Biopython code that builds the backbone (N, CA, C, O; Angstrom):
import numpy as np
from Bio.PDB.StructureBuilder import StructureBuilder

atoms = [
    (1, "MET", "N", (110.609, 166.331, 28.055)),
    (1, "MET", "CA", (111.789, 166.867, 28.687)),
    (1, "MET", "C", (112.866, 165.784, 28.741)),
    (1, "MET", "O", (112.616, 164.677, 29.218)),
    (2, "GLU", "N", (114.046, 166.104, 28.256)),
    (2, "GLU", "CA", (115.143, 165.136, 28.225)),
    (2, "GLU", "C", (115.800, 165.017, 29.581)),
    (2, "GLU", "O", (115.975, 166.002, 30.297)),
    (3, "LYS", "N", (116.161, 163.796, 29.918)),
    (3, "LYS", "CA", (116.861, 163.544, 31.176)),
    (3, "LYS", "C", (118.349, 163.744, 30.931)),
    (3, "LYS", "O", (118.923, 163.145, 30.022)),
    (4, "GLN", "N", (118.976, 164.597, 31.752)),
    (4, "GLN", "CA", (120.399, 164.849, 31.583)),
    (4, "GLN", "C", (121.208, 163.727, 32.200)),
    (4, "GLN", "O", (120.879, 163.222, 33.274)),
    (5, "ARG", "N", (122.263, 163.344, 31.514)),
    (5, "ARG", "CA", (123.152, 162.296, 31.993)),
    (5, "ARG", "C", (124.114, 162.874, 33.020)),
    (5, "ARG", "O", (124.758, 163.896, 32.785)),
    (6, "ARG", "N", (124.198, 162.207, 34.155)),
    (6, "ARG", "CA", (125.092, 162.683, 35.210)),
    (6, "ARG", "C", (126.515, 162.232, 34.930)),
    (6, "ARG", "O", (126.748, 161.187, 34.322)),
    (7, "SER", "N", (127.448, 163.033, 35.382)),
    (7, "SER", "CA", (128.863, 162.718, 35.214)),
    (7, "SER", "C", (129.495, 162.614, 36.595)),
    (7, "SER", "O", (129.212, 163.425, 37.477)),
    (8, "PHE", "N", (130.346, 161.618, 36.780)),
    (8, "PHE", "CA", (130.967, 161.381, 38.069)),
    (8, "PHE", "C", (132.484, 161.438, 37.932)),
    (8, "PHE", "O", (133.044, 160.986, 36.933)),
    (9, "THR", "N", (133.136, 161.991, 38.932)),
    (9, "THR", "CA", (134.590, 162.047, 38.916)),
    (9, "THR", "C", (135.162, 160.660, 39.176)),
    (9, "THR", "O", (134.479, 159.779, 39.698)),
    (10, "THR", "N", (136.408, 160.484, 38.808)),
    (10, "THR", "CA", (137.091, 159.222, 39.047)),
    (10, "THR", "C", (137.162, 158.932, 40.536)),
    (10, "THR", "O", (137.000, 157.789, 40.964)),
    (11, "GLU", "N", (137.403, 159.968, 41.321)),
    (11, "GLU", "CA", (137.489, 159.809, 42.782)),
    (11, "GLU", "C", (136.161, 159.319, 43.356)),
    (11, "GLU", "O", (136.144, 158.438, 44.215)),
    (12, "PHE", "N", (135.052, 159.885, 42.886)),
    (12, "PHE", "CA", (133.732, 159.457, 43.354)),
    (12, "PHE", "C", (133.502, 157.986, 43.012)),
    (12, "PHE", "O", (133.031, 157.213, 43.846)),
    (13, "LYS", "N", (133.840, 157.607, 41.775)),
    (13, "LYS", "CA", (133.662, 156.216, 41.343)),
    (13, "LYS", "C", (134.480, 155.271, 42.214)),
    (13, "LYS", "O", (133.988, 154.233, 42.659)),
    (14, "ARG", "N", (135.727, 155.642, 42.450)),
    (14, "ARG", "CA", (136.603, 154.797, 43.254)),
    (14, "ARG", "C", (136.049, 154.631, 44.674)),
    (14, "ARG", "O", (136.039, 153.526, 45.216)),
    (15, "GLU", "N", (135.593, 155.726, 45.265)),
    (15, "GLU", "CA", (135.038, 155.655, 46.618)),
    (15, "GLU", "C", (133.751, 154.831, 46.653)),
    (15, "GLU", "O", (133.510, 154.092, 47.607)),
    (16, "ALA", "N", (132.934, 154.958, 45.622)),
    (16, "ALA", "CA", (131.703, 154.175, 45.547)),
    (16, "ALA", "C", (132.018, 152.683, 45.463)),
    (16, "ALA", "O", (131.390, 151.869, 46.140)),
    (17, "VAL", "N", (132.982, 152.338, 44.639)),
    (17, "VAL", "CA", (133.371, 150.930, 44.489)),
    (17, "VAL", "C", (133.970, 150.398, 45.785)),
    (17, "VAL", "O", (133.740, 149.244, 46.146)),
    (18, "GLU", "N", (134.731, 151.224, 46.483)),
    (18, "GLU", "CA", (135.341, 150.793, 47.743)),
    (18, "GLU", "C", (134.294, 150.508, 48.823)),
    (18, "GLU", "O", (134.529, 149.683, 49.706)),
    (19, "LEU", "N", (133.153, 151.174, 48.761)),
    (19, "LEU", "CA", (132.073, 150.851, 49.702)),
    (19, "LEU", "C", (131.684, 149.378, 49.572)),
    (19, "LEU", "O", (131.404, 148.703, 50.562)),
    (20, "VAL", "N", (131.675, 148.901, 48.336)),
    (20, "VAL", "CA", (131.276, 147.510, 48.070)),
    (20, "VAL", "C", (132.444, 146.556, 48.285)),
    (20, "VAL", "O", (132.293, 145.524, 48.939)),
    (21, "THR", "N", (133.610, 146.897, 47.738)),
    (21, "THR", "CA", (134.721, 145.948, 47.732)),
    (21, "THR", "C", (135.491, 145.893, 49.038)),
    (21, "THR", "O", (136.038, 144.846, 49.386)),
    (22, "ARG", "N", (135.544, 146.999, 49.768)),
    (22, "ARG", "CA", (136.354, 147.024, 50.994)),
    (22, "ARG", "C", (135.544, 147.180, 52.273)),
    (22, "ARG", "O", (135.935, 146.671, 53.324)),
    (23, "GLN", "N", (134.421, 147.877, 52.190)),
    (23, "GLN", "CA", (133.679, 148.164, 53.409)),
    (23, "GLN", "C", (132.477, 147.252, 53.627)),
    (23, "GLN", "O", (131.776, 147.375, 54.632)),
    (24, "GLY", "N", (132.239, 146.349, 52.700)),
    (24, "GLY", "CA", (131.214, 145.337, 52.895)),
    (24, "GLY", "C", (129.778, 145.750, 52.610)),
    (24, "GLY", "O", (128.852, 145.008, 52.935)),
    (25, "TYR", "N", (129.576, 146.913, 52.013)),
    (25, "TYR", "CA", (128.219, 147.304, 51.635)),
    (25, "TYR", "C", (127.754, 146.434, 50.476)),
    (25, "TYR", "O", (128.567, 145.986, 49.667)),
    (26, "THR", "N", (126.456, 146.195, 50.394)),
    (26, "THR", "CA", (125.930, 145.571, 49.188)),
    (26, "THR", "C", (125.820, 146.653, 48.129)),
    (26, "THR", "O", (125.849, 147.843, 48.444)),
    (27, "ILE", "N", (125.695, 146.244, 46.881)),
    (27, "ILE", "CA", (125.555, 147.233, 45.809)),
    (27, "ILE", "C", (124.300, 148.063, 46.036)),
    (27, "ILE", "O", (124.305, 149.274, 45.816)),
    (28, "ILE", "N", (123.234, 147.421, 46.472)),
    (28, "ILE", "CA", (121.977, 148.138, 46.711)),
    (28, "ILE", "C", (122.145, 149.178, 47.820)),
    (28, "ILE", "O", (121.688, 150.312, 47.680)),
    (29, "GLU", "N", (122.792, 148.802, 48.906)),
    (29, "GLU", "CA", (123.012, 149.743, 50.016)),
    (29, "GLU", "C", (123.880, 150.924, 49.566)),
    (29, "GLU", "O", (123.579, 152.081, 49.858)),
    (30, "ALA", "N", (124.942, 150.610, 48.864)),
    (30, "ALA", "CA", (125.868, 151.659, 48.435)),
    (30, "ALA", "C", (125.200, 152.612, 47.455)),
    (30, "ALA", "O", (125.331, 153.829, 47.583)),
    (31, "ARG", "N", (124.497, 152.075, 46.494)),
    (31, "ARG", "CA", (123.871, 152.943, 45.486)),
    (31, "ARG", "C", (122.787, 153.812, 46.090)),
    (31, "ARG", "O", (122.626, 154.967, 45.697)),
    (32, "ARG", "N", (122.041, 153.268, 47.042)),
    (32, "ARG", "CA", (121.006, 154.073, 47.707)),
    (32, "ARG", "C", (121.624, 155.209, 48.518)),
    (32, "ARG", "O", (121.135, 156.338, 48.491)),
    (33, "SER", "N", (122.695, 154.902, 49.234)),
    (33, "SER", "CA", (123.313, 155.947, 50.052)),
    (33, "SER", "C", (123.978, 157.024, 49.196)),
    (33, "SER", "O", (124.102, 158.171, 49.624)),
    (34, "LEU", "N", (124.405, 156.654, 47.984)),
    (34, "LEU", "CA", (125.056, 157.613, 47.095)),
    (34, "LEU", "C", (124.096, 158.265, 46.102)),
    (34, "LEU", "O", (124.433, 159.259, 45.459)),
    (35, "GLY", "N", (122.893, 157.691, 45.987)),
    (35, "GLY", "CA", (121.920, 158.240, 45.047)),
    (35, "GLY", "C", (122.257, 157.983, 43.598)),
    (35, "GLY", "O", (122.027, 158.834, 42.739)),
    (36, "ILE", "N", (122.810, 156.797, 43.317)),
    (36, "ILE", "CA", (123.155, 156.448, 41.934)),
    (36, "ILE", "C", (122.437, 155.169, 41.539)),
    (36, "ILE", "O", (121.913, 154.455, 42.395)),
    (37, "GLY", "N", (122.412, 154.883, 40.262)),
    (37, "GLY", "CA", (121.740, 153.703, 39.745)),
    (37, "GLY", "C", (122.489, 152.415, 40.034)),
    (37, "GLY", "O", (123.717, 152.394, 40.118)),
    (38, "LYS", "N", (121.719, 151.337, 40.185)),
    (38, "LYS", "CA", (122.299, 150.026, 40.482)),
    (38, "LYS", "C", (123.208, 149.558, 39.347)),
    (38, "LYS", "O", (124.298, 149.044, 39.597)),
    (39, "SER", "N", (122.769, 149.731, 38.117)),
    (39, "SER", "CA", (123.569, 149.234, 36.988)),
    (39, "SER", "C", (124.883, 150.008, 36.866)),
    (39, "SER", "O", (125.899, 149.447, 36.455)),
    (40, "VAL", "N", (124.865, 151.278, 37.218)),
    (40, "VAL", "CA", (126.089, 152.087, 37.147)),
    (40, "VAL", "C", (127.116, 151.548, 38.137)),
    (40, "VAL", "O", (128.272, 151.322, 37.779)),
    (41, "LEU", "N", (126.698, 151.346, 39.369)),
    (41, "LEU", "CA", (127.629, 150.858, 40.390)),
    (41, "LEU", "C", (128.104, 149.447, 40.068)),
    (41, "LEU", "O", (129.276, 149.130, 40.270)),
    (42, "ARG", "N", (127.219, 148.606, 39.576)),
    (42, "ARG", "CA", (127.633, 147.244, 39.171)),
    (42, "ARG", "C", (128.716, 147.307, 38.098)),
    (42, "ARG", "O", (129.698, 146.565, 38.146)),
    (43, "ARG", "N", (128.528, 148.195, 37.137)),
    (43, "ARG", "CA", (129.505, 148.332, 36.047)),
    (43, "ARG", "C", (130.855, 148.794, 36.591)),
    (43, "ARG", "O", (131.893, 148.271, 36.186)),
    (44, "TRP", "N", (130.854, 149.765, 37.502)),
    (44, "TRP", "CA", (132.109, 150.253, 38.074)),
    (44, "TRP", "C", (132.834, 149.156, 38.844)),
    (44, "TRP", "O", (134.053, 149.015, 38.742)),
    (45, "VAL", "N", (132.074, 148.377, 39.619)),
    (45, "VAL", "CA", (132.680, 147.282, 40.391)),
    (45, "VAL", "C", (133.275, 146.252, 39.425)),
    (45, "VAL", "O", (134.387, 145.766, 39.629)),
    (46, "LYS", "N", (132.527, 145.932, 38.383)),
    (46, "LYS", "CA", (133.010, 144.961, 37.389)),
    (46, "LYS", "C", (134.281, 145.473, 36.708)),
    (46, "LYS", "O", (135.228, 144.711, 36.513)),
    (47, "GLN", "N", (134.308, 146.757, 36.345)),
    (47, "GLN", "CA", (135.484, 147.341, 35.700)),
    (47, "GLN", "C", (136.700, 147.254, 36.616)),
    (47, "GLN", "O", (137.797, 146.918, 36.170)),
    (48, "LEU", "N", (136.505, 147.554, 37.877)),
    (48, "LEU", "CA", (137.618, 147.507, 38.819)),
    (48, "LEU", "C", (138.135, 146.079, 38.961)),
    (48, "LEU", "O", (139.342, 145.841, 38.932)),
    (49, "ARG", "N", (137.225, 145.149, 39.111)),
    (49, "ARG", "CA", (137.643, 143.746, 39.277)),
    (49, "ARG", "C", (138.344, 143.229, 38.027)),
    (49, "ARG", "O", (139.342, 142.518, 38.141)),
    (50, "GLN", "N", (137.861, 143.559, 36.863)),
    (50, "GLN", "CA", (138.508, 143.119, 35.630)),
    (50, "GLN", "C", (139.856, 143.798, 35.464)),
    (50, "GLN", "O", (140.802, 143.178, 34.978)),
    (51, "GLY", "N", (139.959, 145.035, 35.849)),
    (51, "GLY", "CA", (141.222, 145.756, 35.762)),
    (51, "GLY", "C", (142.286, 145.133, 36.639)),
    (51, "GLY", "O", (143.464, 145.136, 36.281)),
    (52, "ARG", "N", (141.890, 144.598, 37.783)),
    (52, "ARG", "CA", (142.839, 143.973, 38.702)),
    (52, "ARG", "C", (143.426, 142.685, 38.141)),
    (52, "ARG", "O", (144.547, 142.308, 38.483)),
    (53, "ILE", "N", (142.669, 142.008, 37.279)),
    (53, "ILE", "CA", (143.185, 140.758, 36.729)),
    (53, "ILE", "C", (143.747, 140.940, 35.318)),
    (53, "ILE", "O", (144.041, 139.961, 34.631)),
    (54, "GLY", "N", (143.891, 142.164, 34.902)),
    (54, "GLY", "CA", (144.576, 142.448, 33.637)),
    (54, "GLY", "C", (143.685, 142.601, 32.429)),
    (54, "GLY", "O", (144.201, 142.724, 31.317)),
    (55, "ILE", "N", (142.376, 142.600, 32.586)),
    (55, "ILE", "CA", (141.485, 142.805, 31.442)),
    (55, "ILE", "C", (141.292, 144.302, 31.267)),
    (55, "ILE", "O", (140.852, 144.989, 32.189)),
    (56, "THR", "N", (141.620, 144.807, 30.088)),
    (56, "THR", "CA", (141.471, 146.232, 29.849)),
    (56, "THR", "C", (140.115, 146.514, 29.239)),
    (56, "THR", "O", (139.563, 145.687, 28.512)),
    (57, "GLN", "N", (139.594, 147.661, 29.532)),
    (57, "GLN", "CA", (138.288, 148.079, 29.048)),
    (57, "GLN", "C", (138.428, 149.307, 28.158)),
    (57, "GLN", "O", (139.373, 150.083, 28.302)),
    (58, "GLN", "N", (137.501, 149.474, 27.257)),
    (58, "GLN", "CA", (137.437, 150.670, 26.436)),
    (58, "GLN", "C", (136.434, 151.658, 27.042)),
    (58, "GLN", "O", (135.915, 152.532, 26.347)),
    (59, "ILE", "N", (136.175, 151.512, 28.312)),
    (59, "ILE", "CA", (135.189, 152.324, 29.015)),
    (59, "ILE", "C", (135.933, 153.343, 29.869)),
    (59, "ILE", "O", (137.161, 153.311, 29.945)),
    (60, "LYS", "N", (135.208, 154.234, 30.501)),
    (60, "LYS", "CA", (135.841, 155.266, 31.321)),
    (60, "LYS", "C", (136.764, 154.660, 32.367)),
    (60, "LYS", "O", (136.470, 153.624, 32.963)),
    (61, "ALA", "N", (137.878, 155.330, 32.570)),
    (61, "ALA", "CA", (138.899, 154.845, 33.495)),
    (61, "ALA", "C", (138.464, 154.977, 34.944)),
    (61, "ALA", "O", (137.709, 155.883, 35.299)),
    (62, "LEU", "N", (138.948, 154.065, 35.778)),
    (62, "LEU", "CA", (138.683, 154.147, 37.198)),
    (62, "LEU", "C", (139.938, 154.479, 37.995)),
    (62, "LEU", "O", (139.849, 155.091, 39.059)),
    (63, "THR", "N", (141.084, 154.091, 37.504)),
    (63, "THR", "CA", (142.306, 154.337, 38.265)),
    (63, "THR", "C", (142.811, 155.750, 37.978)),
    (63, "THR", "O", (142.565, 156.286, 36.897)),
    (64, "PRO", "N", (143.506, 156.351, 38.923)),
    (64, "PRO", "CA", (144.043, 157.703, 38.691)),
    (64, "PRO", "C", (145.004, 157.745, 37.504)),
    (64, "PRO", "O", (145.041, 158.728, 36.765)),
    (65, "GLU", "N", (145.776, 156.680, 37.324)),
    (65, "GLU", "CA", (146.730, 156.651, 36.217)),
    (65, "GLU", "C", (146.006, 156.647, 34.877)),
    (65, "GLU", "O", (146.401, 157.363, 33.957)),
    (66, "GLN", "N", (144.944, 155.842, 34.761)),
    (66, "GLN", "CA", (144.171, 155.800, 33.524)),
    (66, "GLN", "C", (143.525, 157.153, 33.249)),
    (66, "GLN", "O", (143.512, 157.617, 32.109)),
    (67, "GLN", "N", (142.995, 157.779, 34.279)),
    (67, "GLN", "CA", (142.374, 159.091, 34.126)),
    (67, "GLN", "C", (143.399, 160.120, 33.674)),
    (67, "GLN", "O", (143.117, 160.927, 32.788)),
    (68, "LYS", "N", (144.578, 160.100, 34.268)),
    (68, "LYS", "CA", (145.643, 161.045, 33.902)),
    (68, "LYS", "C", (146.060, 160.843, 32.448)),
    (68, "LYS", "O", (146.255, 161.816, 31.718)),
    (69, "ILE", "N", (146.197, 159.594, 32.024)),
    (69, "ILE", "CA", (146.561, 159.301, 30.637)),
    (69, "ILE", "C", (145.515, 159.881, 29.689)),
    (69, "ILE", "O", (145.861, 160.510, 28.688)),
    (70, "ARG", "N", (144.245, 159.672, 30.000)),
    (70, "ARG", "CA", (143.181, 160.199, 29.136)),
    (70, "ARG", "C", (143.195, 161.720, 29.102)),
    (70, "ARG", "O", (143.005, 162.322, 28.045)),
    (71, "GLU", "N", (143.420, 162.342, 30.254)),
    (71, "GLU", "CA", (143.488, 163.802, 30.290)),
    (71, "GLU", "C", (144.646, 164.316, 29.449)),
    (71, "GLU", "O", (144.501, 165.295, 28.717)),
    (72, "LEU", "N", (145.795, 163.658, 29.554)),
    (72, "LEU", "CA", (146.969, 164.080, 28.783)),
    (72, "LEU", "C", (146.763, 163.851, 27.288)),
    (72, "LEU", "O", (147.171, 164.680, 26.474)),
    (73, "GLU", "N", (146.137, 162.739, 26.920)),
    (73, "GLU", "CA", (145.853, 162.494, 25.509)),
    (73, "GLU", "C", (144.899, 163.551, 24.954)),
    (73, "GLU", "O", (145.081, 164.020, 23.830)),
    (74, "ALA", "N", (143.896, 163.926, 25.725)),
    (74, "ALA", "CA", (142.957, 164.962, 25.296)),
    (74, "ALA", "C", (143.677, 166.302, 25.149)),
    (74, "ALA", "O", (143.402, 167.066, 24.225)),
    (75, "ARG", "N", (144.594, 166.574, 26.064)),
    (75, "ARG", "CA", (145.357, 167.826, 25.999)),
    (75, "ARG", "C", (146.242, 167.847, 24.762)),
    (75, "ARG", "O", (146.346, 168.873, 24.090)),
    (76, "ILE", "N", (146.877, 166.725, 24.457)),
    (76, "ILE", "CA", (147.717, 166.634, 23.253)),
    (76, "ILE", "C", (146.878, 166.884, 22.010)),
    (76, "ILE", "O", (147.283, 167.639, 21.126)),
    (77, "ASP", "N", (145.705, 166.252, 21.938)),
    (77, "ASP", "CA", (144.820, 166.453, 20.784)),
    (77, "ASP", "C", (144.445, 167.924, 20.632)),
    (77, "ASP", "O", (144.481, 168.472, 19.530)),
    (78, "ARG", "N", (144.083, 168.559, 21.750)),
    (78, "ARG", "CA", (143.695, 169.965, 21.713)),
    (78, "ARG", "C", (144.857, 170.843, 21.257)),
    (78, "ARG", "O", (144.671, 171.746, 20.441)),
    (79, "LEU", "N", (146.053, 170.582, 21.778)),
    (79, "LEU", "CA", (147.225, 171.372, 21.390)),
    (79, "LEU", "C", (147.572, 171.179, 19.915)),
    (79, "LEU", "O", (147.977, 172.128, 19.244)),
    (80, "GLU", "N", (147.415, 169.965, 19.413)),
    (80, "GLU", "CA", (147.683, 169.718, 17.996)),
    (80, "GLU", "C", (146.685, 170.460, 17.118)),
    (80, "GLU", "O", (147.046, 170.991, 16.067)),
    (81, "GLN", "N", (145.419, 170.496, 17.557)),
    (81, "GLN", "CA", (144.409, 171.247, 16.806)),
    (81, "GLN", "C", (144.725, 172.742, 16.831)),
    (81, "GLN", "O", (144.597, 173.425, 15.815)),
    (82, "GLU", "N", (145.135, 173.243, 17.988)),
    (82, "GLU", "CA", (145.497, 174.656, 18.092)),
    (82, "GLU", "C", (146.682, 174.986, 17.198)),
    (82, "GLU", "O", (146.725, 176.051, 16.582)),
    (83, "LYS", "N", (147.649, 174.064, 17.126)),
    (83, "LYS", "CA", (148.829, 174.279, 16.283)),
    (83, "LYS", "C", (148.423, 174.401, 14.817)),
    (83, "LYS", "O", (148.933, 175.264, 14.101)),
    (84, "VAL", "N", (147.518, 173.552, 14.372)),
    (84, "VAL", "CA", (147.052, 173.603, 12.983)),
    (84, "VAL", "C", (146.342, 174.929, 12.720)),
    (84, "VAL", "O", (146.550, 175.560, 11.683)),
    (85, "ILE", "N", (145.510, 175.340, 13.661)),
    (85, "ILE", "CA", (144.789, 176.609, 13.509)),
    (85, "ILE", "C", (145.778, 177.772, 13.446)),
    (85, "ILE", "O", (145.634, 178.667, 12.614)),
    (86, "LEU", "N", (146.777, 177.758, 14.323)),
    (86, "LEU", "CA", (147.776, 178.834, 14.318)),
    (86, "LEU", "C", (148.560, 178.872, 13.015)),
    (86, "LEU", "O", (148.856, 179.950, 12.501)),
    (87, "LYS", "N", (148.898, 177.708, 12.477)),
    (87, "LYS", "CA", (149.627, 177.669, 11.204)),
    (87, "LYS", "C", (148.785, 178.270, 10.081)),
    (87, "LYS", "O", (149.283, 179.048, 9.267)),
    (88, "LYS", "N", (147.507, 177.902, 10.047)),
    (88, "LYS", "CA", (146.616, 178.433, 9.007)),
    (88, "LYS", "C", (146.424, 179.932, 9.174)),
    (88, "LYS", "O", (146.429, 180.676, 8.193)),
    (89, "THR", "N", (146.255, 180.373, 10.411)),
    (89, "THR", "CA", (146.078, 181.801, 10.680)),
    (89, "THR", "C", (147.325, 182.585, 10.279)),
    (89, "THR", "O", (147.224, 183.646, 9.663)),
    (90, "THR", "N", (148.479, 182.068, 10.622)),
    (90, "THR", "CA", (149.737, 182.716, 10.263)),
    (90, "THR", "C", (149.874, 182.808, 8.748)),
    (90, "THR", "O", (150.278, 183.843, 8.217)),
    (91, "ALA", "N", (149.543, 181.736, 8.061)),
    (91, "ALA", "CA", (149.628, 181.739, 6.600)),
    (91, "ALA", "C", (148.680, 182.784, 6.005)),
    (91, "ALA", "O", (149.048, 183.497, 5.071)),
    (92, "LEU", "N", (147.462, 182.875, 6.545)),
    (92, "LEU", "CA", (146.512, 183.870, 6.040)),
    (92, "LEU", "C", (146.993, 185.287, 6.316)),
    (92, "LEU", "O", (146.902, 186.155, 5.448)),
    (93, "LEU", "N", (147.502, 185.523, 7.513)),
    (93, "LEU", "CA", (148.004, 186.860, 7.848)),
    (93, "LEU", "C", (149.201, 187.230, 6.985)),
    (93, "LEU", "O", (149.314, 188.368, 6.531)),
    (94, "MET", "N", (150.085, 186.283, 6.761)),
    (94, "MET", "CA", (151.254, 186.542, 5.916)),
    (94, "MET", "C", (150.817, 186.843, 4.487)),
    (94, "MET", "O", (151.367, 187.738, 3.846)),
    (95, "ALA", "N", (149.837, 186.104, 3.987)),
    (95, "ALA", "CA", (149.346, 186.330, 2.626)),
    (95, "ALA", "C", (148.716, 187.714, 2.516)),
    (95, "ALA", "O", (148.930, 188.421, 1.531)),
    (96, "LYS", "N", (147.932, 188.105, 3.534)),
    (96, "LYS", "CA", (147.325, 189.442, 3.522)),
    (96, "LYS", "C", (148.395, 190.524, 3.596)),
    (96, "LYS", "O", (148.343, 191.524, 2.880)),
    (97, "GLN", "N", (149.369, 190.299, 4.481)),
    (97, "GLN", "CA", (150.439, 191.285, 4.648)),
    (97, "GLN", "C", (151.226, 191.434, 3.347)),
    (97, "GLN", "O", (151.541, 192.551, 2.936)),
    (98, "LEU", "N", (151.539, 190.331, 2.710)),
    (98, "LEU", "CA", (152.265, 190.395, 1.449)),
    (98, "LEU", "C", (151.432, 191.058, 0.374)),
    (98, "LEU", "O", (151.960, 191.781, -0.470)),
    (99, "GLY", "N", (150.128, 190.814, 0.401)),
    (99, "GLY", "CA", (149.232, 191.443, -0.567)),
    (99, "GLY", "C", (149.158, 192.943, -0.375)),
    (99, "GLY", "O", (149.154, 193.688, -1.355)),
    (100, "HIS", "N", (149.098, 193.410, 0.882)),
    (100, "HIS", "CA", (149.057, 194.850, 1.166)),
    (100, "HIS", "C", (150.385, 195.501, 0.855)),
    (100, "HIS", "O", (150.420, 196.613, 0.329)),
    (101, "THR", "N", (151.477, 194.831, 1.170)),
    (101, "THR", "CA", (152.814, 195.385, 0.936)),
    (101, "THR", "C", (153.068, 195.531, -0.545)),
    (101, "THR", "O", (153.575, 196.560, -0.991)),
    (102, "SER", "N", (152.720, 194.511, -1.316)),
    (102, "SER", "CA", (152.982, 194.569, -2.761)),
    (102, "SER", "C", (152.070, 195.600, -3.401)),
    (102, "SER", "O", (152.438, 196.213, -4.403)),
    (103, "GLY", "N", (150.887, 195.801, -2.839)),
    (103, "GLY", "CA", (149.985, 196.817, -3.357)),
    (103, "GLY", "C", (150.512, 198.220, -3.126)),
    (103, "GLY", "O", (150.243, 199.112, -3.931)),
    (104, "LEU", "N", (151.257, 198.443, -2.048)),
    (104, "LEU", "CA", (151.804, 199.743, -1.737)),
    (104, "LEU", "C", (153.015, 200.084, -2.592)),
    (104, "LEU", "O", (153.239, 201.248, -2.923)),
    (105, "THR", "N", (153.782, 199.088, -2.944)),
    (105, "THR", "CA", (155.008, 199.337, -3.702)),
    (105, "THR", "C", (154.745, 199.422, -5.192)),
    (105, "THR", "O", (155.626, 199.881, -5.919)),
    (106, "SER", "N", (153.590, 199.012, -5.695)),
    (106, "SER", "CA", (153.343, 199.045, -7.130)),
    (106, "SER", "C", (152.936, 200.412, -7.596)),
    (106, "SER", "O", (152.690, 200.610, -8.786)),
]
sb = StructureBuilder()
sb.init_structure("model")
sb.init_model(0)
sb.init_chain("A")
sb.init_seg("    ")
for serial, (resi, resn, name, xyz) in enumerate(atoms, 1):
    if name == "N":
        sb.init_residue(resn, " ", resi, " ")
    sb.init_atom(name, np.array(xyz, "f"), 0.0, 1.0, " ", f" {name:<3s}", serial, name[0])
structure = sb.get_structure()
């Protein structure tokens, strides 16, 4: 049986990291109270700390701005794909329509 990978919202990650960085919890205490893995919380804390000093990561975003940028980029990609599909569909429909029309007039 495969273990499913859990997904966490940006807000959850931020709150989890704040338990450690602002409220004085240890990583072990915070992860136990939240029911998450130690390595996951360590990674989130590290990402936040590196982000504060200007090191960018290619990993999931923690800040709301980074999350919004990723959501907007994904939306742009989806809309561009839809545009291509619509263009192809329109071309096919026009070709069929022209084929039926020319067949009627001959």
